[in-house]
C-alpha positions in Angstrom: -99.1 -50.0 -14.6 -101.0 -47.4 -12.9 -104.3 -47.0 -13.4 -105.8 -43.7 -15.6 -108.2 -41.3 -13.9 -110.6 -39.9 -16.0 -108.7 -37.1 -17.5 -106.2 -39.2 -18.5 -109.0 -41.4 -20.5 -110.6 -38.4 -21.9 -106.8 -37.2 -23.7 -106.0 -40.6 -24.7 -109.6 -41.1 -26.9 -109.8 -37.8 -28.2 -106.2 -38.5 -29.7 -107.1 -42.0 -30.8 -110.4 -40.7 -32.5 -107.9 -37.7 -34.4 -105.1 -40.6 -35.4 -107.9 -42.6 -36.8 -109.4 -39.6 -38.8 -106.2 -38.7 -40.0 -105.5 -42.1 -41.3 -109.0 -42.4 -42.7 -108.0 -38.5 -44.6 -104.7 -39.7 -45.8 -105.3 -43.1 -47.1 -109.2 -43.7 -48.1 -110.7 -40.1 -48.6 -107.5 -38.3 -49.9 -106.5 -40.4 -53.0 -110.4 -40.8 -54.6 -110.8 -37.0 -53.7 -107.8 -36.1 -55.8 -109.1 -38.3 -59.2 -112.6 -36.8 -58.9 -111.1 -33.2 -58.9 -109.0 -34.2 -61.9 -111.2 -35.7 -64.0 -114.1 -32.3 -63.4 -111.1 -29.9 -64.0 -110.8 -30.1 -67.9 -114.2 -29.4 -68.2 -114.2 -26.3 -65.9 -111.2 -24.9 -67.4 -112.8 -24.9 -70.8 -115.7 -23.1 -69.5 -113.7 -20.5 -67.9 -111.6 -19.9 -70.3 -114.3 -19.1 -72.7 -116.1 -17.3 -70.8 -112.8 -14.8 -70.0 -111.9 -14.8 -74.1 -115.7 -13.7 -74.4 -115.3 -11.2 -71.7 -111.9 -9.5 -72.9 -113.0 -9.3 -76.4 -116.1 -7.5 -75.8 -114.7 -4.8 -73.1 -112.4 -2.2 -74.9 -109.7 -0.3 -73.7 -110.9 3.2 -73.0 -108.4 6.3 -72.8 -108.5 6.0 -69.2 -107.4 2.2 -69.5 -104.4 2.9 -71.4 -103.5 5.8 -69.7 -103.0 3.9 -66.3 -101.4 0.7 -68.3 -98.8 3.5 -69.7 -98.1 5.2 -66.0 -98.0 1.4 -64.6 -95.5 0.6 -67.0 -93.2 3.8 -66.8 -90.2 3.9 -64.1 -90.5 5.3 -60.8 -88.7 8.9 -60.3 -88.7 8.4 -56.4 -89.3 4.9 -54.7 -91.3 4.7 -52.0 -90.0 1.9 -50.0 -86.5 3.6 -49.4 -84.9 3.5 -46.2 -83.6 6.6 -44.9 -80.4 6.2 -46.0 -81.0 5.7 -49.3 -83.2 8.4 -49.6 -80.6 11.1 -48.0 -78.3 9.7 -50.7 -81.1 10.3 -53.5 -81.9 13.7 -52.2 -78.0 14.7 -52.0 -78.0 13.4 -56.0 -81.1 15.3 -56.6 -80.0 18.5 -54.8 -76.4 18.4 -56.8 -78.3 18.1 -60.1 -81.1 20.6 -59.3 -79.5 23.2 -57.6 -76.3 25.2 -57.7 -73.3 23.9 -55.8 -73.7 24.2 -52.0 -71.9 27.0 -50.3 -68.3 27.6 -50.6 -66.1 26.1 -47.6 -62.6 26.8 -47.6 -60.6 25.0 -45.0 -57.7 27.2 -44.8 -56.0 25.8 -41.1 -55.5 23.4 -38.2 -54.7 24.4 -34.9 -54.0 21.9 -32.3 -54.0 23.1 -28.5 -53.7 20.6 -26.1 -56.8 18.3 -26.6 -58.6 20.8 -28.8 -58.6 20.4 -32.6 -59.9 23.4 -34.0 -60.6 24.4 -38.3 -59.9 27.4 -40.0 -63.1 27.4 -42.3 -64.0 31.0 -44.1 -61.1 32.6 -42.2 -63.0 31.4 -38.4 -62.2 29.0 -36.0 -64.4 26.4 -35.2 -64.6 23.4 -32.9 -65.6 19.4 -34.0 -69.5 20.1 -33.1 -70.0 23.3 -33.9 -72.3 25.0 -36.1 -70.5 26.7 -39.1 -71.7 30.5 -40.2 -73.3 29.0 -43.4 -76.7 27.9 -42.6 -77.7 24.4 -42.0 -73.7 22.7 -41.7 -72.2 21.2 -39.2 -68.3 20.5 -38.3 -68.3 17.2 -37.3 -64.8 16.0 -37.9 -61.1 17.6 -37.8 -58.1 16.3 -38.7 -54.8 18.0 -40.1 -55.4 16.7 -43.6 -59.9 17.1 -43.8 -62.8 17.9 -42.2 -66.0 16.6 -42.3 -69.1 18.9 -42.5 -72.5 17.2 -42.4 -75.8 19.2 -44.2 -78.4 19.0 -41.3 -81.6 19.2 -43.9 -80.2 16.5 -45.8 -78.2 14.9 -43.8 -75.5 14.2 -46.5 -71.7 14.6 -45.0 -68.7 16.1 -47.2 -64.9 16.0 -46.8 -63.2 19.2 -47.6 -59.3 18.7 -47.7 -57.3 21.4 -46.6 -56.2 24.5 -48.7 -52.8 25.8 -48.1 
């Protein structure tokens, strides 16, 4: 076997000391420390419980404390941890509940000339990607049976069927 250099001997010595210390902690010091902690735990536990009980009995709940507890138990109206898509769906539901219906969009015709697909909405011709004359709305997709309209403020999507 080849002779070890100084660096290798130091590394082996440190590793040996670490293994011996780990063996001591696991086999000798660990079990005796657990026995000592188990013997003193019930006395300390009783003292902590009696101190906690006396603190609770000495402090009465104020009106502010009662209000905070009631607000904490009340259900949230809006969840601050929603991702964007979930929030948009929630905002769209709120918009439908709180506000009157959105703008009246009537899809009355479909024109296909070569590769161009056009929809006739409220009497005007639009291609996919164009903004509608109703502010805040965009025509995303045109098919013969329906069109997809997007609300740019909330991101909500609405399919409007053809009305002949």
